[in-house]
C-alpha positions as CSV (number, residue, x, y, z in Angstrom):
1,M,19.5,-83.0,-28.3
2,T,21.9,-80.2,-27.5
3,D,21.9,-77.7,-24.7
4,F,23.3,-75.0,-27.0
5,T,21.0,-72.0,-27.4
6,L,20.5,-69.2,-29.8
7,H,21.3,-66.8,-26.8
8,E,24.7,-68.5,-26.5
9,L,25.3,-68.0,-30.3
10,E,24.2,-64.4,-29.9
11,D,26.8,-64.0,-27.2
12,I,29.5,-65.5,-29.4
13,V,28.6,-63.3,-32.3
14,S,28.7,-60.2,-30.0
15,E,32.1,-61.1,-28.7
16,R,33.5,-61.9,-32.2
17,A,32.1,-58.7,-33.6
18,K,34.6,-56.8,-31.3
19,A,37.6,-58.6,-32.8
20,P,39.7,-57.1,-35.7
21,P,38.2,-58.0,-39.1
22,A,41.4,-59.8,-40.0
23,E,40.8,-62.2,-37.1
24,S,37.1,-62.8,-37.2
25,H,34.6,-63.6,-40.0
26,T,31.9,-62.0,-37.9
27,A,33.8,-58.8,-37.6
28,K,34.7,-58.9,-41.3
29,L,31.1,-59.2,-42.3
30,L,30.1,-56.3,-40.0
31,A,33.0,-54.1,-41.2
32,G,31.5,-54.5,-44.7
33,G,28.3,-52.7,-43.6
34,P,24.7,-53.9,-43.5
35,A,24.7,-54.8,-47.2
36,K,27.5,-57.3,-46.9
37,A,26.1,-59.2,-43.9
38,A,22.6,-59.1,-45.4
39,K,23.8,-60.4,-48.7
40,K,25.5,-63.4,-47.0
41,L,22.3,-64.0,-45.0
42,G,20.3,-64.1,-48.3
43,E,22.7,-66.5,-49.9
44,E,22.5,-68.9,-47.0
45,A,18.7,-68.7,-46.9
46,V,18.6,-69.6,-50.6
47,E,21.0,-72.5,-50.0
48,A,18.8,-73.7,-47.2
49,A,15.7,-73.5,-49.4
50,I,17.4,-75.4,-52.2
51,A,18.5,-78.2,-49.7
52,A,14.8,-78.4,-48.5
53,V,13.4,-78.7,-52.0
54,Q,16.0,-81.4,-52.8
55,G,15.2,-83.3,-49.7
56,D,18.9,-83.0,-48.6
57,R,18.5,-83.4,-44.8
58,A,22.2,-83.0,-43.9
59,G,22.4,-80.0,-46.3
60,L,19.3,-78.4,-44.8
61,V,20.7,-78.8,-41.2
62,S,24.0,-77.3,-42.2
63,E,22.5,-74.4,-44.2
64,S,20.0,-73.7,-41.4
65,A,22.9,-73.3,-39.0
66,D,24.5,-70.8,-41.4
67,V,21.2,-68.9,-41.7
68,L,20.8,-68.7,-37.9
69,Y,24.4,-67.5,-37.5
70,H,24.2,-64.9,-40.3
71,L,20.8,-63.7,-39.1
72,L,22.3,-63.0,-35.7
73,V,25.2,-61.2,-37.4
74,V,22.7,-59.0,-39.3
75,L,20.7,-58.3,-36.1
76,N,23.9,-57.5,-34.2
77,G,24.9,-55.0,-36.9
78,A,21.5,-53.4,-36.6
79,G,21.6,-53.2,-32.8
80,I,18.7,-55.6,-32.5
81,G,18.9,-58.3,-29.8
82,L,17.5,-61.8,-30.1
83,D,15.1,-61.1,-27.2
84,E,13.4,-58.4,-29.3
85,V,12.8,-60.9,-32.2
86,L,11.6,-63.5,-29.7
87,A,9.2,-61.0,-28.2
88,E,7.8,-60.3,-31.6
89,L,7.3,-64.0,-32.3
90,Q,5.6,-64.4,-28.9
91,S,3.2,-61.6,-29.7
92,R,2.2,-63.4,-32.9
93,T,1.2,-66.6,-31.1
94,A,-2.1,-65.1,-29.8
95,T,-3.7,-65.3,-33.2
96,S,-3.2,-67.8,-36.1
97,G,-1.5,-66.4,-39.1
98,I,-4.6,-67.1,-41.2
99,A,-6.9,-65.2,-38.8
100,E,-4.4,-62.3,-38.5
101,K,-4.1,-62.0,-42.3
102,A,-7.9,-62.1,-42.7
103,S,-8.3,-59.2,-40.2
104,R,-6.1,-56.8,-42.1
105,V,-7.9,-53.9,-43.7
106,P,-7.3,-53.8,-47.5
107,S,-5.2,-50.8,-48.6
């Protein structure tokens, strides 16, 4: 078990976002605009999904780390903090996903 948190990663991403793009992968992704960071997030998510389907535990761990990092980069670029996402997740815990979906009014 590690004591490292997503809040710490968010702080690292925020700090590296301020660096010149030539010195920071984070800053380089953000300098490319939302599409560049989002594309990279999508690529990493697909790689994580493939590792999961293949039963590649080490690959899934590694790709999951990439997904979390790139998600925080995308959120940073959009001016959305991790706490906002966590609050949304917390609000969803009051009702099961199945019950919530069943309660939706058809459009």
